[in-house]
N, C-alpha and C positions, 0 to 999 in steps of 0.2 A: 290424615299423617301419612305417610309412603316409607319406602325403604325399607334398608333393612331392620328399622325400627319397627315398622308393620312385620314383618318379619317374623321378628324372636314374636311379637302380637300373636301374627299369629297359631302358632310353638306352642303358648305358653297357652292362647284358648286353647290349642289338641288337649292339653296335655292339662286343663280344668273340668275339658267337658269326661275326659277319662276319669278321675279322679270322683265327681260327677255320677258316672254312670255305675264305679264298683265299690268302691267305700262308702261313698254317703245314702249307696241303692235309688238312685233320682232316674225314672227311668229315662231307656234314652231319648223317645221323645219329646220329655221338657229337653233334657239337657243339652241334645240339639240344635233346640231350637231357640232355647235361652242362652247359646255362644252364639247362636245365629245372628243373635238381633246383635247382643255387644258388638261382634264384630264388626259387623256392618257399618254399627256408629260410631265404633271408633275409624274405618278404614273410609269414613267417609259421606255413607250415602246420605241424604240428607233427612229430616224427620219426616218429610211430608213423602220421602221416597218409598223409604224401611217396608212400612207392610204392601203396599203392593211390586215389589224384590220378592219379602215373603210368599208375600198370594202369588206370585208367579209360577215361582220355586215348586210348593207346592200343589199349585195344580198339574202341572206339568205332568208327575207321574201319573195319573186319576186320568188322563186324556189321555195316555198315551199307549200307559200300561197296565192299569189294574187291572181289567177286564182280562188278558191274558195269563195275571198269575193267580186270579179266580178260577179258573178254568181247567188252568193244572191242576189248582192241588183237587178239585172235583174228579181231574181223571185218576190224581192216588190216591180219594177216599173210598171210589167206585172197586176200582183194585181189590183195595183190600176188603173190602165191607163185603164181597163177593166170594173171598178165595182166590182170584183171578193171579194176583203176586205166585203165591204154591204152583199153581199153573205152567209159571215164568220161572220160578223156580225147577221146576222139573224138567221141563224145556233145556237151562244149562246143567243142571245134572246130566240131559243126556246126552249133548254137546263134550263136553270135558268128564262124564265119565264120573266110578266109583270110588277108579280107585286114587284119585286124589283130590281128597278131603276139601283140604285147606283151598284150592285154585276155584274146586266148584263151590266152595260158601262166599268168599271169597265172588266173585263172578256175579255168584246169584245179586249178592247186596248191592257189588254195583248198575244191575239191571234193575232190582224193583225198587232204590233211589233215583232212578231219575224220576217216578213219576210221586212217589211216595216217604214225605218225609226221613233224614232220617232216623231217627230217634222210634218214632211209629213202624219203621222195617226193622228196627231192629229186635222191637216185641212179634214183630208176627212171623222173624224168621229165626228164633232163634230156638222154639223147639224143638226144628230141623236140626241148628250146630248139634244141640243136646241129643239126639237119635244120630246124627252123625258121630258121632263123637264115642256113645256108646255102640256103637257096629262097631268101625270100623278101629277103633283102641288108639287114636291119635288123638294128641296134646292136646284138652279142651280152652285150657291160655289162648293158645297158637289159632284156634278154630274162631275163639272169637273176636283174635284180635284180623283173623283173618274177616268176615263177616265186618267187624267196626269199622276198617279201612275201603272193602269193599262200599261200604253205603257209605262212612265222609265224598268221597272223593266227587262221584254223581254230584252226591248233593253240595259241593261246592262248584263246579266244574262242566256241568252239564243241565240245559234246564230240557223242561217245563220246571226246574228248581226255583225257588221264588230272588235265590239272590243271582243268580245268572244273569237271570232276563232282568232284574233291576240293573245291576250293573252296565249290560248288554246297552240297555234303554237310554240308559247315562251318559254315556259312551256315545251312542250318537250313532251301536248298530245296534240297536232292538229290531230291526227292522229281517237285519242281515243272521234271523236264529238258526238257521242251517249251517253258516259258518262257525256261529257259538257253541254250537254241536256238536259238530265234524273234530275243530279243533278241539272244543275238552274232551272228547272219545280217545281224542291224540293223546293231552299231555296225562292225562289218566294214566296211561301203559306207566313211566316212571314210579308213581306214585306207586301200583298198586303189587309193580316190580320189589319195591325198595320195600313194602310194604309184607309181602309174602314169604321175603327174605328175612325181615325184623323178625314177623310172628313165628316160622321158624325156630329160633336161635330163640328167641324169650320165654319158646315153652319150652323147652329145656332145663329152664331154669327158675321160672314159676310156676306154681299149683296154686289151683282152685283149691277152692273149698269142696266143689263137687266129684274133683280126685282122687282127695285126702279119703271120700265116705264112698263106703262100700254100699251105703244102703239106700243110696234116692232113690225114688224109682220116677224115671226121664216120658211123656208121657210120647208113644212112637209116633210115627211119619204118620201110618195110619191111620192114628185114636185121629192127631193132628186135621186132616185129611173128611175125619164122620164128622169133625164136628162143623164140620162147613157144606155138612152133606154129599152133593157130589161139584164136584171143581167143575168150572166152566172148561171148553171146549179152548184146544190152544189158537187156532182162529178170534175168540171171543177174546182172546185175552192180551193177545200183542195189539188189533185195533187200533183200542184208542191211543196205542202209543206210536201205530209205525204208519198209522195214516196222515195223522196230520204232520210227519218228518216225510214223509210220498210230496204229498201237497206241498208243503214247504218245496225241495227237489224241486218237482212239477214250473213254482215258480222261474228260478232261476236258471231250467232246462229251457224254460219259453225263451230266457234273452240272449243264452247261450247258442240256440237251434233259428233265432233270428225271426217266431212269429209272427205274427200281425195280424191287426183285428179284434174281430170277438174272442177267435183263442185265446191268445194274449193276453186279452180283458178276463176273460172265465181261468185263467191259469195265476193270474198276476191277482186274483180275487181269491183263490182260494188259496194262494200260498202263502197269502196275511197273515200274521201269526195267530192273530186276534180268532179268524175262522176258520182254520188247519185245526186250533185247538178248539174249537168251536165244535169243529165235522168230529177230535178227538170226545167230546162232550156226550155230540148226540151215538157214538157208539160204547164208552161209560153205561148210557141210557141200557142202550139195548144189551149190552150186559148187566145191569141188571132183571131188566125183565127176563132175561133168560135163567135168571137166576127164579126166580120168582120173588124177586124183594120192591119192586117200586110202590111196595107199603112205606121205604125205607125212604123213601126220593129227597123226602120234603125233609124226614132231620139232617140226613148226611147228605145235604144243602148246608141245610142252619148252622149246623158243627163247622163246612166246610168256610162261612162265610166269619164267624167266630174265629178260625182257628188263623184263619187269612190275616183280620180287621189290621192285626194288631201290624203285623209283618207289611201291609197299605202306609201305615200310615208313620212307621216310622225310614220305609225308604224312602216317602214324600217329606220327611227330615232330613234326609242327606240330602237330598236334593236341593230343598232350600236352600242348608251349607256351601254347597256351588253351585249355587245362581248367587250369595251375596258376595262368595269369592269372585264370582267373573266379574261383580259389580263395584268391584273396587280394585283398588293400583296394583295391586298383588304380583295379578297376569301381566301387566304393566314390566312389573321388577324382573319377572321373574323370565320372563323374557329378554329384557336385555344383559340373563343375568345366567342363559339358557347350557352355556360351555359345565360349569360346576355343576346342574343337576343331570345334566344328559351323560355324565364321566357314571351315572348309579346307575342309570339308564334306568333299563323290564327290574330292576334293584327295590325300585324307590316305591312303587306301588308295592307293592313287596312284602316293604319294612312298614310303611304305614298301619297293613291290612294284619299285618301280625301284632305289632304295635298295640291293637284297638282287641283286637283278637287275645293276644294274652291277658290284657288288662280286665275288658268289663266279658269276658267268657262265649258270645253272641258269635260264629259264624254271618249271620246276616244282617247283622245291625255290625262289624266289620270291614261285610262285602260291600255294601250300600253307602253308608259313611264316609269309605276312602274310596272305591267311584263319585259320588260329592264333589268328595278333594280335587280328584283324578280331568273330570271333567273341561274346566278351564285351564288345567294344559296341556294336554294333549298338543298340541301346535307348537306350544314353545320347545316341549323334549321331545320330539318330531315323531309322536304317536300319532295323528293324525291322521293317517293310511286304516278301513277299514280293517287290514287286515294286523295290521300296529295295539290299532283302538281293543280289536278280537284277545290278542297276546295282553293285552295288559288285563283284560277282564281275568283271563286265565292266572294273571299272576298277581293281582288280590284274590283273587281263590286259594292261589298255593297258600298267603298270609294268613289270609282270612282260616288255612286248617294248621296253622301253626302257633298255638301249642292247646289244644285242649287238658285242659284241668277240674280242679275243684269250685269255679266260677262259671262254668259249662255246664249242663243238664245233660248233654251227651257225656260225660264226663263220666255221670253217676248215671246214667243210664247203663253204658257197657259197663260198668265196675260190678252194680253191681246185679245185673242178669249173668254178668260172669260171674258169678260169685268168689269176688276177688273184694281185698283189704281198701280202701284208701290210697293206704302206699304202696301196696299191690298194682294199684292204678296208677301211678303217677311213675312205675319203671314202667309198667306194660303200656292204657294206651297215651300218655303224654310222649313218653316216646317214642311211642308208633309217632305221632300226629308231626311232631317233630322230623322225624327222619320223612315221613310224606310231605313234606310241606320242602324241605330241602332239594332232594330229589324231584319234583315237579318245578322248583326254581330253577335247580343248574338246564334241564330239560328247557323252559321256557330259553332262560337265554340262549341257547344254544341255538333255538327257532328262530332268535328271532335276527339271525346272520346270513339266513337264508330266506329266510321269508318279509327280508324288512322291504 
């Protein structure tokens, strides 16, 4: 099947995949693979070739990005276990100041979520949020929204979070993680600004349970620190994150400065994402040693592998879908009719990711699946330059935060720890992510006029 009929089949296939995941609760890994298989057969891939296409798409993920995702998650686990995440929070409060608690907790969440999953990051930082609410008497809901927004923004935009890494690799810019990080930080600004003002607004409209009760005993920041013993130093806390960034920057500098010979090779070697993050893991192990927690290295590594495993498999399944699409006539059809989709431009990946996110709940699934869909379409849509491919990653991330509601685990983390009802969660967390997604994609769209 080719042409317009196959395009309709493709749209129906995506709808079927969403229904399988959201309504029938079939795991995304199985849903994506089954749809890929059916789409490939309908699209004319031969019975003798379909297994090869699927295997090629699946293995490509593990070949290029599997270790990167694992190392990034390990760094996050080390920072969380040692209390280094709290040291990072202290650094942020010191920079922003205690007179701006909402802004401080938002930036704190943004920094911590770069290496740490947003769900666990919220759990780690929530006691600080509650202590700050008690100390400053600001709105608990506003503080909850700012913390949730900071964590969520880094989660969808900035590596080494698995979603952006996977999308960058799928779209051919996996070796330009520094560019992804840089644009991710830039695109974070409108999301954080929009979230800040919305949080201040909604904090006056909605009151959480802890604001309505005067009897709750809130764990103070000092008690939280004491539960970790002594927090790691600023240097050891920053090193697992900052050193890999420096190494990847050094690789880019080597190109610009015209290094050659052994010096160029060394810079390129250390700046490769796998090696740079491996160095970050080494500093993470040093962090464990300084905290006298080396006995937990095996357990932390084991738990990280268990956590990352499902993400890797879903990412690989998304790559399979992209490989199947690129092996059918759909790309040729879209190339011949590219003017239609080019009129939608950067909003196209945003809309696909937003539909997938809203339908099945997982931002990571939405990011990886949309990246798989977009990979063979970058050239026909005029997004084949490195910068435009990274902006496509950003647009996918913006869509993957739009919107968080009852089928999203993060929705329940935020509402439960923020002591709000589900109805209040829809007024706060769901609307917050809508504001953040819209602010982000509008800014990304503006960037396309200057960076294309």
